[in-house]
PyMOL Python script that loads the backbone (N, CA, C, O; Angstrom):
from pymol import cmd

cmd.read_pdbstr("""\
ATOM      1  N   MET A   1      -3.783 -39.204  31.626  1.00  0.00           N
ATOM      2  CA  MET A   1      -2.398 -39.084  31.229  1.00  0.00           C
ATOM      3  C   MET A   1      -1.553 -38.853  32.481  1.00  0.00           C
ATOM      4  O   MET A   1      -1.878 -37.998  33.305  1.00  0.00           O
ATOM      5  N   LEU A   2      -0.506 -39.589  32.617  1.00  0.00           N
ATOM      6  CA  LEU A   2       0.406 -39.422  33.745  1.00  0.00           C
ATOM      7  C   LEU A   2       1.227 -38.159  33.522  1.00  0.00           C
ATOM      8  O   LEU A   2       1.890 -38.013  32.495  1.00  0.00           O
ATOM      9  N   ARG A   3       1.180 -37.250  34.487  1.00  0.00           N
ATOM     10  CA  ARG A   3       1.911 -35.983  34.373  1.00  0.00           C
ATOM     11  C   ARG A   3       3.207 -35.983  35.172  1.00  0.00           C
ATOM     12  O   ARG A   3       4.195 -35.389  34.740  1.00  0.00           O
ATOM     13  N   LYS A   4       3.221 -36.642  36.336  1.00  0.00           N
ATOM     14  CA  LYS A   4       4.431 -36.668  37.138  1.00  0.00           C
ATOM     15  C   LYS A   4       4.302 -37.704  38.241  1.00  0.00           C
ATOM     16  O   LYS A   4       3.200 -38.122  38.597  1.00  0.00           O
ATOM     17  N   ILE A   5       5.429 -38.105  38.767  1.00  0.00           N
ATOM     18  CA  ILE A   5       5.453 -38.963  39.952  1.00  0.00           C
ATOM     19  C   ILE A   5       5.812 -38.064  41.119  1.00  0.00           C
ATOM     20  O   ILE A   5       6.835 -37.380  41.090  1.00  0.00           O
ATOM     21  N   ASP A   6       4.983 -38.063  42.134  1.00  0.00           N
ATOM     22  CA  ASP A   6       5.197 -37.198  43.292  1.00  0.00           C
ATOM     23  C   ASP A   6       6.153 -37.827  44.285  1.00  0.00           C
ATOM     24  O   ASP A   6       7.040 -37.156  44.813  1.00  0.00           O
ATOM     25  N   CYS A   7       5.975 -39.119  44.542  1.00  0.00           N
ATOM     26  CA  CYS A   7       6.747 -39.758  45.607  1.00  0.00           C
ATOM     27  C   CYS A   7       6.916 -41.244  45.305  1.00  0.00           C
ATOM     28  O   CYS A   7       5.988 -41.919  44.859  1.00  0.00           O
ATOM     29  N   VAL A   8       8.114 -41.726  45.559  1.00  0.00           N
ATOM     30  CA  VAL A   8       8.390 -43.161  45.496  1.00  0.00           C
ATOM     31  C   VAL A   8       8.898 -43.555  46.882  1.00  0.00           C
ATOM     32  O   VAL A   8       9.825 -42.944  47.413  1.00  0.00           O
ATOM     33  N   MET A   9       8.279 -44.585  47.457  1.00  0.00           N
ATOM     34  CA  MET A   9       8.697 -45.055  48.775  1.00  0.00           C
ATOM     35  C   MET A   9       9.508 -46.329  48.615  1.00  0.00           C
ATOM     36  O   MET A   9       9.154 -47.215  47.838  1.00  0.00           O
ATOM     37  N   LEU A  10      10.611 -46.406  49.368  1.00  0.00           N
ATOM     38  CA  LEU A  10      11.508 -47.535  49.263  1.00  0.00           C
ATOM     39  C   LEU A  10      11.886 -48.018  50.663  1.00  0.00           C
ATOM     40  O   LEU A  10      12.401 -47.247  51.474  1.00  0.00           O
ATOM     41  N   TYR A  11      11.627 -49.292  50.942  1.00  0.00           N
ATOM     42  CA  TYR A  11      12.021 -49.872  52.222  1.00  0.00           C
ATOM     43  C   TYR A  11      13.525 -50.118  52.205  1.00  0.00           C
ATOM     44  O   TYR A  11      14.053 -50.693  51.253  1.00  0.00           O
ATOM     45  N   VAL A  12      14.218 -49.683  53.260  1.00  0.00           N
ATOM     46  CA  VAL A  12      15.661 -49.913  53.398  1.00  0.00           C
ATOM     47  C   VAL A  12      15.946 -50.391  54.821  1.00  0.00           C
ATOM     48  O   VAL A  12      15.207 -50.071  55.751  1.00  0.00           O
ATOM     49  N   ALA A  13      17.013 -51.150  54.980  1.00  0.00           N
ATOM     50  CA  ALA A  13      17.386 -51.649  56.305  1.00  0.00           C
ATOM     51  C   ALA A  13      18.131 -50.596  57.119  1.00  0.00           C
ATOM     52  O   ALA A  13      18.056 -50.596  58.348  1.00  0.00           O
ATOM     53  N   ASP A  14      18.850 -49.698  56.444  1.00  0.00           N
ATOM     54  CA  ASP A  14      19.675 -48.696  57.121  1.00  0.00           C
ATOM     55  C   ASP A  14      19.411 -47.328  56.478  1.00  0.00           C
ATOM     56  O   ASP A  14      19.989 -47.002  55.441  1.00  0.00           O
ATOM     57  N   ILE A  15      18.543 -46.541  57.094  1.00  0.00           N
ATOM     58  CA  ILE A  15      18.146 -45.247  56.527  1.00  0.00           C
ATOM     59  C   ILE A  15      19.339 -44.301  56.358  1.00  0.00           C
ATOM     60  O   ILE A  15      19.511 -43.757  55.267  1.00  0.00           O
ATOM     61  N   PRO A  16      20.171 -44.077  57.385  1.00  0.00           N
ATOM     62  CA  PRO A  16      21.292 -43.145  57.196  1.00  0.00           C
ATOM     63  C   PRO A  16      22.236 -43.551  56.058  1.00  0.00           C
ATOM     64  O   PRO A  16      22.665 -42.702  55.278  1.00  0.00           O
ATOM     65  N   ALA A  17      22.560 -44.845  55.961  1.00  0.00           N
ATOM     66  CA  ALA A  17      23.453 -45.299  54.892  1.00  0.00           C
ATOM     67  C   ALA A  17      22.802 -45.114  53.523  1.00  0.00           C
ATOM     68  O   ALA A  17      23.460 -44.678  52.578  1.00  0.00           O
ATOM     69  N   ALA A  18      21.520 -45.443  53.412  1.00  0.00           N
ATOM     70  CA  ALA A  18      20.820 -45.289  52.132  1.00  0.00           C
ATOM     71  C   ALA A  18      20.700 -43.813  51.757  1.00  0.00           C
ATOM     72  O   ALA A  18      20.892 -43.457  50.595  1.00  0.00           O
ATOM     73  N   ALA A  19      20.388 -42.955  52.718  1.00  0.00           N
ATOM     74  CA  ALA A  19      20.274 -41.516  52.442  1.00  0.00           C
ATOM     75  C   ALA A  19      21.615 -40.952  51.985  1.00  0.00           C
ATOM     76  O   ALA A  19      21.668 -40.132  51.069  1.00  0.00           O
ATOM     77  N   ASP A  20      22.685 -41.388  52.618  1.00  0.00           N
ATOM     78  CA  ASP A  20      24.021 -40.946  52.214  1.00  0.00           C
ATOM     79  C   ASP A  20      24.321 -41.376  50.780  1.00  0.00           C
ATOM     80  O   ASP A  20      24.854 -40.593  49.995  1.00  0.00           O
ATOM     81  N   TYR A  21      23.983 -42.604  50.443  1.00  0.00           N
ATOM     82  CA  TYR A  21      24.201 -43.118  49.090  1.00  0.00           C
ATOM     83  C   TYR A  21      23.464 -42.266  48.057  1.00  0.00           C
ATOM     84  O   TYR A  21      24.068 -41.826  47.079  1.00  0.00           O
ATOM     85  N   TYR A  22      22.165 -42.029  48.261  1.00  0.00           N
ATOM     86  CA  TYR A  22      21.376 -41.259  47.293  1.00  0.00           C
ATOM     87  C   TYR A  22      21.846 -39.807  47.205  1.00  0.00           C
ATOM     88  O   TYR A  22      21.766 -39.194  46.141  1.00  0.00           O
ATOM     89  N   ALA A  23      22.332 -39.259  48.308  1.00  0.00           N
ATOM     90  CA  ALA A  23      22.866 -37.891  48.284  1.00  0.00           C
ATOM     91  C   ALA A  23      24.169 -37.841  47.474  1.00  0.00           C
ATOM     92  O   ALA A  23      24.343 -36.956  46.636  1.00  0.00           O
ATOM     93  N   ARG A  24      25.076 -38.782  47.722  1.00  0.00           N
ATOM     94  CA  ARG A  24      26.375 -38.789  47.019  1.00  0.00           C
ATOM     95  C   ARG A  24      26.231 -39.134  45.540  1.00  0.00           C
ATOM     96  O   ARG A  24      26.806 -38.456  44.688  1.00  0.00           O
ATOM     97  N   VAL A  25      25.474 -40.175  45.230  1.00  0.00           N
ATOM     98  CA  VAL A  25      25.415 -40.684  43.862  1.00  0.00           C
ATOM     99  C   VAL A  25      24.461 -39.874  42.974  1.00  0.00           C
ATOM    100  O   VAL A  25      24.768 -39.627  41.808  1.00  0.00           O
ATOM    101  N   PHE A  26      23.323 -39.464  43.507  1.00  0.00           N
ATOM    102  CA  PHE A  26      22.308 -38.791  42.697  1.00  0.00           C
ATOM    103  C   PHE A  26      22.138 -37.314  43.022  1.00  0.00           C
ATOM    104  O   PHE A  26      21.320 -36.638  42.398  1.00  0.00           O
ATOM    105  N   GLY A  27      22.897 -36.799  43.990  1.00  0.00           N
ATOM    106  CA  GLY A  27      22.808 -35.378  44.325  1.00  0.00           C
ATOM    107  C   GLY A  27      21.516 -34.983  45.021  1.00  0.00           C
ATOM    108  O   GLY A  27      21.122 -33.817  44.987  1.00  0.00           O
ATOM    109  N   MET A  28      20.855 -35.944  45.649  1.00  0.00           N
ATOM    110  CA  MET A  28      19.593 -35.645  46.341  1.00  0.00           C
ATOM    111  C   MET A  28      19.890 -34.968  47.668  1.00  0.00           C
ATOM    112  O   MET A  28      20.957 -35.155  48.253  1.00  0.00           O
ATOM    113  N   ARG A  29      18.919 -34.171  48.136  1.00  0.00           N
ATOM    114  CA  ARG A  29      19.090 -33.496  49.423  1.00  0.00           C
ATOM    115  C   ARG A  29      17.933 -33.857  50.345  1.00  0.00           C
ATOM    116  O   ARG A  29      16.816 -34.113  49.896  1.00  0.00           O
ATOM    117  N   ILE A  30      18.219 -33.873  51.623  1.00  0.00           N
ATOM    118  CA  ILE A  30      17.217 -34.231  52.632  1.00  0.00           C
ATOM    119  C   ILE A  30      16.223 -33.082  52.772  1.00  0.00           C
ATOM    120  O   ILE A  30      16.613 -31.929  52.959  1.00  0.00           O
ATOM    121  N   SER A  31      14.932 -33.411  52.679  1.00  0.00           N
ATOM    122  CA  SER A  31      13.903 -32.385  52.862  1.00  0.00           C
ATOM    123  C   SER A  31      13.180 -32.527  54.195  1.00  0.00           C
ATOM    124  O   SER A  31      12.649 -31.544  54.713  1.00  0.00           O
ATOM    125  N   TRP A  32      13.151 -33.733  54.759  1.00  0.00           N
ATOM    126  CA  TRP A  32      12.543 -33.942  56.074  1.00  0.00           C
ATOM    127  C   TRP A  32      13.006 -35.283  56.643  1.00  0.00           C
ATOM    128  O   TRP A  32      13.486 -36.154  55.918  1.00  0.00           O
ATOM    129  N   ARG A  33      12.845 -35.424  57.982  1.00  0.00           N
ATOM    130  CA  ARG A  33      13.187 -36.663  58.692  1.00  0.00           C
ATOM    131  C   ARG A  33      12.086 -36.991  59.692  1.00  0.00           C
ATOM    132  O   ARG A  33      11.476 -36.093  60.272  1.00  0.00           O
ATOM    133  N   ARG A  34      11.838 -38.271  59.888  1.00  0.00           N
ATOM    134  CA  ARG A  34      10.944 -38.784  60.926  1.00  0.00           C
ATOM    135  C   ARG A  34      11.659 -39.954  61.604  1.00  0.00           C
ATOM    136  O   ARG A  34      12.784 -40.295  61.238  1.00  0.00           O
ATOM    137  N   ASP A  35      11.008 -40.561  62.582  1.00  0.00           N
ATOM    138  CA  ASP A  35      11.623 -41.688  63.291  1.00  0.00           C
ATOM    139  C   ASP A  35      11.960 -42.859  62.378  1.00  0.00           C
ATOM    140  O   ASP A  35      13.021 -43.468  62.515  1.00  0.00           O
ATOM    141  N   HIS A  36      11.071 -43.177  61.455  1.00  0.00           N
ATOM    142  CA  HIS A  36      11.255 -44.350  60.602  1.00  0.00           C
ATOM    143  C   HIS A  36      11.317 -44.017  59.114  1.00  0.00           C
ATOM    144  O   HIS A  36      11.144 -44.906  58.280  1.00  0.00           O
ATOM    145  N   ALA A  37      11.561 -42.753  58.765  1.00  0.00           N
ATOM    146  CA  ALA A  37      11.580 -42.385  57.342  1.00  0.00           C
ATOM    147  C   ALA A  37      12.363 -41.095  57.130  1.00  0.00           C
ATOM    148  O   ALA A  37      12.563 -40.302  58.051  1.00  0.00           O
ATOM    149  N   ILE A  38      12.798 -40.912  55.887  1.00  0.00           N
ATOM    150  CA  ILE A  38      13.479 -39.682  55.498  1.00  0.00           C
ATOM    151  C   ILE A  38      13.063 -39.356  54.065  1.00  0.00           C
ATOM    152  O   ILE A  38      12.976 -40.247  53.220  1.00  0.00           O
ATOM    153  N   GLY A  39      12.810 -38.083  53.799  1.00  0.00           N
ATOM    154  CA  GLY A  39      12.430 -37.644  52.464  1.00  0.00           C
ATOM    155  C   GLY A  39      13.603 -36.978  51.770  1.00  0.00           C
ATOM    156  O   GLY A  39      14.245 -36.094  52.337  1.00  0.00           O
ATOM    157  N   LEU A  40      13.882 -37.399  50.548  1.00  0.00           N
ATOM    158  CA  LEU A  40      14.964 -36.833  49.752  1.00  0.00           C
ATOM    159  C   LEU A  40      14.385 -36.216  48.484  1.00  0.00           C
ATOM    160  O   LEU A  40      13.519 -36.808  47.841  1.00  0.00           O
ATOM    161  N   CYS A  41      14.860 -35.036  48.129  1.00  0.00           N
ATOM    162  CA  CYS A  41      14.381 -34.341  46.932  1.00  0.00           C
ATOM    163  C   CYS A  41      15.330 -34.570  45.770  1.00  0.00           C
ATOM    164  O   CYS A  41      16.549 -34.575  45.943  1.00  0.00           O
ATOM    165  N   PHE A  42      14.768 -34.759  44.592  1.00  0.00           N
ATOM    166  CA  PHE A  42      15.571 -34.835  43.379  1.00  0.00           C
ATOM    167  C   PHE A  42      16.051 -33.436  43.030  1.00  0.00           C
ATOM    168  O   PHE A  42      15.345 -32.463  43.295  1.00  0.00           O
ATOM    169  N   PRO A  43      17.247 -33.310  42.435  1.00  0.00           N
ATOM    170  CA  PRO A  43      17.847 -31.996  42.190  1.00  0.00           C
ATOM    171  C   PRO A  43      17.008 -31.030  41.356  1.00  0.00           C
ATOM    172  O   PRO A  43      16.957 -29.847  41.691  1.00  0.00           O
ATOM    173  N   GLU A  44      16.348 -31.478  40.285  1.00  0.00           N
ATOM    174  CA  GLU A  44      15.687 -30.536  39.385  1.00  0.00           C
ATOM    175  C   GLU A  44      14.179 -30.749  39.279  1.00  0.00           C
ATOM    176  O   GLU A  44      13.569 -30.414  38.263  1.00  0.00           O
ATOM    177  N   THR A  45      13.585 -31.303  40.325  1.00  0.00           N
ATOM    178  CA  THR A  45      12.145 -31.527  40.319  1.00  0.00           C
ATOM    179  C   THR A  45      11.649 -31.545  41.763  1.00  0.00           C
ATOM    180  O   THR A  45      12.455 -31.585  42.693  1.00  0.00           O
ATOM    181  N   ASP A  46      10.353 -31.517  41.953  1.00  0.00           N
ATOM    182  CA  ASP A  46       9.819 -31.607  43.308  1.00  0.00           C
ATOM    183  C   ASP A  46       9.437 -33.043  43.673  1.00  0.00           C
ATOM    184  O   ASP A  46       8.836 -33.280  44.720  1.00  0.00           O
ATOM    185  N   ALA A  47       9.784 -33.999  42.809  1.00  0.00           N
ATOM    186  CA  ALA A  47       9.549 -35.405  43.129  1.00  0.00           C
ATOM    187  C   ALA A  47      10.409 -35.787  44.334  1.00  0.00           C
ATOM    188  O   ALA A  47      11.480 -35.225  44.565  1.00  0.00           O
ATOM    189  N   GLU A  48       9.912 -36.747  45.080  1.00  0.00           N
ATOM    190  CA  GLU A  48      10.558 -37.094  46.342  1.00  0.00           C
ATOM    191  C   GLU A  48      10.764 -38.605  46.440  1.00  0.00           C
ATOM    192  O   GLU A  48       9.915 -39.389  46.017  1.00  0.00           O
ATOM    193  N   LEU A  49      11.887 -38.994  46.995  1.00  0.00           N
ATOM    194  CA  LEU A  49      12.157 -40.383  47.342  1.00  0.00           C
ATOM    195  C   LEU A  49      12.053 -40.491  48.853  1.00  0.00           C
ATOM    196  O   LEU A  49      12.743 -39.773  49.576  1.00  0.00           O
ATOM    197  N   VAL A  50      11.198 -41.379  49.334  1.00  0.00           N
ATOM    198  CA  VAL A  50      11.052 -41.597  50.775  1.00  0.00           C
ATOM    199  C   VAL A  50      11.665 -42.944  51.106  1.00  0.00           C
ATOM    200  O   VAL A  50      11.212 -43.983  50.624  1.00  0.00           O
ATOM    201  N   LEU A  51      12.698 -42.916  51.933  1.00  0.00           N
ATOM    202  CA  LEU A  51      13.341 -44.132  52.423  1.00  0.00           C
ATOM    203  C   LEU A  51      12.748 -44.429  53.788  1.00  0.00           C
ATOM    204  O   LEU A  51      12.657 -43.535  54.628  1.00  0.00           O
ATOM    205  N   HIS A  52      12.344 -45.672  54.023  1.00  0.00           N
ATOM    206  CA  HIS A  52      11.741 -45.982  55.319  1.00  0.00           C
ATOM    207  C   HIS A  52      12.157 -47.358  55.804  1.00  0.00           C
ATOM    208  O   HIS A  52      12.544 -48.226  55.021  1.00  0.00           O
ATOM    209  N   ASP A  53      12.067 -47.537  57.123  1.00  0.00           N
ATOM    210  CA  ASP A  53      12.271 -48.853  57.737  1.00  0.00           C
ATOM    211  C   ASP A  53      11.119 -49.150  58.690  1.00  0.00           C
ATOM    212  O   ASP A  53      11.252 -49.954  59.613  1.00  0.00           O
ATOM    213  N   ASP A  54      10.000 -48.497  58.457  1.00  0.00           N
ATOM    214  CA  ASP A  54       8.831 -48.598  59.324  1.00  0.00           C
ATOM    215  C   ASP A  54       8.173 -49.975  59.189  1.00  0.00           C
ATOM    216  O   ASP A  54       7.746 -50.347  58.097  1.00  0.00           O
ATOM    217  N   PRO A  55       8.088 -50.729  60.278  1.00  0.00           N
ATOM    218  CA  PRO A  55       7.485 -52.061  60.203  1.00  0.00           C
ATOM    219  C   PRO A  55       5.993 -52.032  59.888  1.00  0.00           C
ATOM    220  O   PRO A  55       5.440 -53.049  59.471  1.00  0.00           O
ATOM    221  N   ASP A  56       5.331 -50.896  60.077  1.00  0.00           N
ATOM    222  CA  ASP A  56       3.905 -50.799  59.773  1.00  0.00           C
ATOM    223  C   ASP A  56       3.639 -50.444  58.312  1.00  0.00           C
ATOM    224  O   ASP A  56       2.489 -50.449  57.874  1.00  0.00           O
ATOM    225  N   MET A  57       4.688 -50.137  57.561  1.00  0.00           N
ATOM    226  CA  MET A  57       4.539 -49.846  56.137  1.00  0.00           C
ATOM    227  C   MET A  57       4.892 -51.119  55.382  1.00  0.00           C
ATOM    228  O   MET A  57       5.436 -52.057  55.964  1.00  0.00           O
ATOM    229  N   PRO A  58       4.588 -51.158  54.101  1.00  0.00           N
ATOM    230  CA  PRO A  58       4.903 -52.393  53.356  1.00  0.00           C
ATOM    231  C   PRO A  58       6.381 -52.763  53.460  1.00  0.00           C
ATOM    232  O   PRO A  58       7.261 -51.907  53.362  1.00  0.00           O
ATOM    233  N   SER A  59       6.629 -54.034  53.657  1.00  0.00           N
ATOM    234  CA  SER A  59       8.005 -54.535  53.713  1.00  0.00           C
ATOM    235  C   SER A  59       8.437 -54.933  52.306  1.00  0.00           C
ATOM    236  O   SER A  59       7.619 -54.935  51.386  1.00  0.00           O
ATOM    237  N   PRO A  60       9.714 -55.270  52.128  1.00  0.00           N
ATOM    238  CA  PRO A  60      10.171 -55.661  50.790  1.00  0.00           C
ATOM    239  C   PRO A  60       9.435 -56.876  50.217  1.00  0.00           C
ATOM    240  O   PRO A  60       9.408 -57.057  48.999  1.00  0.00           O
ATOM    241  N   SER A  61       8.847 -57.697  51.063  1.00  0.00           N
ATOM    242  CA  SER A  61       8.168 -58.895  50.569  1.00  0.00           C
ATOM    243  C   SER A  61       6.686 -58.670  50.277  1.00  0.00           C
ATOM    244  O   SER A  61       6.017 -59.572  49.774  1.00  0.00           O
ATOM    245  N   GLU A  62       6.166 -57.487  50.583  1.00  0.00           N
ATOM    246  CA  GLU A  62       4.759 -57.198  50.340  1.00  0.00           C
ATOM    247  C   GLU A  62       4.610 -56.295  49.121  1.00  0.00           C
ATOM    248  O   GLU A  62       5.532 -55.551  48.786  1.00  0.00           O
ATOM    249  N   PRO A  63       3.452 -56.354  48.454  1.00  0.00           N
ATOM    250  CA  PRO A  63       3.225 -55.445  47.323  1.00  0.00           C
ATOM    251  C   PRO A  63       3.247 -53.996  47.806  1.00  0.00           C
ATOM    252  O   PRO A  63       2.810 -53.697  48.917  1.00  0.00           O
ATOM    253  N   HIS A  64       3.744 -53.127  46.987  1.00  0.00           N
ATOM    254  CA  HIS A  64       3.815 -51.711  47.317  1.00  0.00           C
ATOM    255  C   HIS A  64       2.732 -50.927  46.596  1.00  0.00           C
ATOM    256  O   HIS A  64       2.264 -51.320  45.527  1.00  0.00           O
ATOM    257  N   SER A  65       2.351 -49.833  47.189  1.00  0.00           N
ATOM    258  CA  SER A  65       1.435 -48.903  46.541  1.00  0.00           C
ATOM    259  C   SER A  65       2.248 -47.731  46.031  1.00  0.00           C
ATOM    260  O   SER A  65       3.014 -47.132  46.786  1.00  0.00           O
ATOM    261  N   TRP A  66       2.097 -47.405  44.792  1.00  0.00           N
ATOM    262  CA  TRP A  66       2.810 -46.275  44.201  1.00  0.00           C
ATOM    263  C   TRP A  66       1.795 -45.180  43.941  1.00  0.00           C
ATOM    264  O   TRP A  66       0.802 -45.400  43.248  1.00  0.00           O
ATOM    265  N   TRP A  67       2.037 -44.007  44.492  1.00  0.00           N
ATOM    266  CA  TRP A  67       1.139 -42.872  44.331  1.00  0.00           C
ATOM    267  C   TRP A  67       1.625 -42.030  43.168  1.00  0.00           C
ATOM    268  O   TRP A  67       2.789 -41.631  43.129  1.00  0.00           O
ATOM    269  N   MET A  68       0.746 -41.760  42.228  1.00  0.00           N
ATOM    270  CA  MET A  68       1.106 -40.942  41.088  1.00  0.00           C
ATOM    271  C   MET A  68       0.069 -39.850  40.920  1.00  0.00           C
ATOM    272  O   MET A  68      -1.124 -40.069  41.127  1.00  0.00           O
ATOM    273  N   MET A  69       0.537 -38.680  40.546  1.00  0.00           N
ATOM    274  CA  MET A  69      -0.376 -37.578  40.267  1.00  0.00           C
ATOM    275  C   MET A  69      -0.622 -37.559  38.761  1.00  0.00           C
ATOM    276  O   MET A  69       0.307 -37.724  37.970  1.00  0.00           O
ATOM    277  N   TRP A  70      -1.843 -37.363  38.384  1.00  0.00           N
ATOM    278  CA  TRP A  70      -2.141 -37.253  36.972  1.00  0.00           C
ATOM    279  C   TRP A  70      -3.210 -36.212  36.782  1.00  0.00           C
ATOM    280  O   TRP A  70      -3.921 -35.851  37.720  1.00  0.00           O
ATOM    281  N   SER A  71      -3.318 -35.743  35.592  1.00  0.00           N
ATOM    282  CA  SER A  71      -4.401 -34.817  35.275  1.00  0.00           C
ATOM    283  C   SER A  71      -4.894 -35.145  33.881  1.00  0.00           C
ATOM    284  O   SER A  71      -4.115 -35.570  33.028  1.00  0.00           O
ATOM    285  N   PRO A  72      -6.180 -34.951  33.643  1.00  0.00           N
ATOM    286  CA  PRO A  72      -6.703 -35.220  32.305  1.00  0.00           C
ATOM    287  C   PRO A  72      -6.120 -34.218  31.317  1.00  0.00           C
ATOM    288  O   PRO A  72      -5.722 -33.120  31.706  1.00  0.00           O
ATOM    289  N   PRO A  73      -6.068 -34.586  30.053  1.00  0.00           N
ATOM    290  CA  PRO A  73      -5.543 -33.653  29.063  1.00  0.00           C
ATOM    291  C   PRO A  73      -6.365 -32.368  29.035  1.00  0.00           C
ATOM    292  O   PRO A  73      -7.569 -32.378  29.290  1.00  0.00           O
ATOM    293  N   SER A  74      -5.701 -31.282  28.724  1.00  0.00           N
ATOM    294  CA  SER A  74      -6.421 -30.011  28.623  1.00  0.00           C
ATOM    295  C   SER A  74      -7.395 -30.078  27.453  1.00  0.00           C
ATOM    296  O   SER A  74      -7.281 -30.953  26.594  1.00  0.00           O
ATOM    297  N   SER A  75      -8.345 -29.162  27.420  1.00  0.00           N
ATOM    298  CA  SER A  75      -9.343 -29.175  26.354  1.00  0.00           C
ATOM    299  C   SER A  75      -8.697 -28.976  24.986  1.00  0.00           C
ATOM    300  O   SER A  75      -9.175 -29.523  23.992  1.00  0.00           O
ATOM    301  N   SER A  76      -7.606 -28.193  24.924  1.00  0.00           N
ATOM    302  CA  SER A  76      -6.942 -27.997  23.633  1.00  0.00           C
ATOM    303  C   SER A  76      -6.287 -29.294  23.162  1.00  0.00           C
ATOM    304  O   SER A  76      -6.297 -29.592  21.968  1.00  0.00           O
ATOM    305  N   LEU A  77      -5.718 -30.069  24.091  1.00  0.00           N
ATOM    306  CA  LEU A  77      -5.136 -31.347  23.713  1.00  0.00           C
ATOM    307  C   LEU A  77      -6.234 -32.322  23.309  1.00  0.00           C
ATOM    308  O   LEU A  77      -6.060 -33.084  22.358  1.00  0.00           O
ATOM    309  N   SER A  78      -7.360 -32.309  24.016  1.00  0.00           N
ATOM    310  CA  SER A  78      -8.460 -33.191  23.683  1.00  0.00           C
ATOM    311  C   SER A  78      -9.010 -32.869  22.306  1.00  0.00           C
ATOM    312  O   SER A  78      -9.343 -33.768  21.534  1.00  0.00           O
ATOM    313  N   ALA A  79      -9.104 -31.586  22.003  1.00  0.00           N
ATOM    314  CA  ALA A  79      -9.635 -31.177  20.696  1.00  0.00           C
ATOM    315  C   ALA A  79      -8.701 -31.645  19.584  1.00  0.00           C
ATOM    316  O   ALA A  79      -9.165 -32.111  18.544  1.00  0.00           O
ATOM    317  N   ARG A  80      -7.388 -31.527  19.793  1.00  0.00           N
ATOM    318  CA  ARG A  80      -6.439 -31.970  18.776  1.00  0.00           C
ATOM    319  C   ARG A  80      -6.497 -33.485  18.613  1.00  0.00           C
ATOM    320  O   ARG A  80      -6.403 -33.993  17.497  1.00  0.00           O
ATOM    321  N   ALA A  81      -6.652 -34.205  19.718  1.00  0.00           N
ATOM    322  CA  ALA A  81      -6.695 -35.650  19.661  1.00  0.00           C
ATOM    323  C   ALA A  81      -7.955 -36.143  18.952  1.00  0.00           C
ATOM    324  O   ALA A  81      -7.950 -37.215  18.346  1.00  0.00           O
ATOM    325  N   ALA A  82      -9.020 -35.372  19.027  1.00  0.00           N
ATOM    326  CA  ALA A  82     -10.297 -35.768  18.427  1.00  0.00           C
ATOM    327  C   ALA A  82     -10.289 -35.576  16.920  1.00  0.00           C
ATOM    328  O   ALA A  82     -11.131 -36.142  16.223  1.00  0.00           O
ATOM    329  N   ARG A  83      -9.364 -34.796  16.410  1.00  0.00           N
ATOM    330  CA  ARG A  83      -9.330 -34.525  14.951  1.00  0.00           C
ATOM    331  C   ARG A  83      -8.909 -35.707  14.158  1.00  0.00           C
ATOM    332  O   ARG A  83      -8.834 -35.633  12.931  1.00  0.00           O
TER     333      ARG A  83
END
""", "prot")
cmd.dss("prot")
cmd.show_as("cartoon", "prot")
cmd.util.cbc("prot")
cmd.orient("prot")
């Protein structure tokens, strides 16, 4: 069962402009910066949007890998589902 999305990575041509857009429109705040990437936090969750222009990471024309955190249902949920 999917419990949450930890991080979504998005290739952008202009990191500062994209970060400004997500901050103004969605209320996201910068949590970290690197040479080719910036991490933005969503207001009411610990999920993160990573904007990057790193040529060694997937480009817009390549398939992307999406990392998701999941956990199996608890034993109480499994027991209810088995009924």
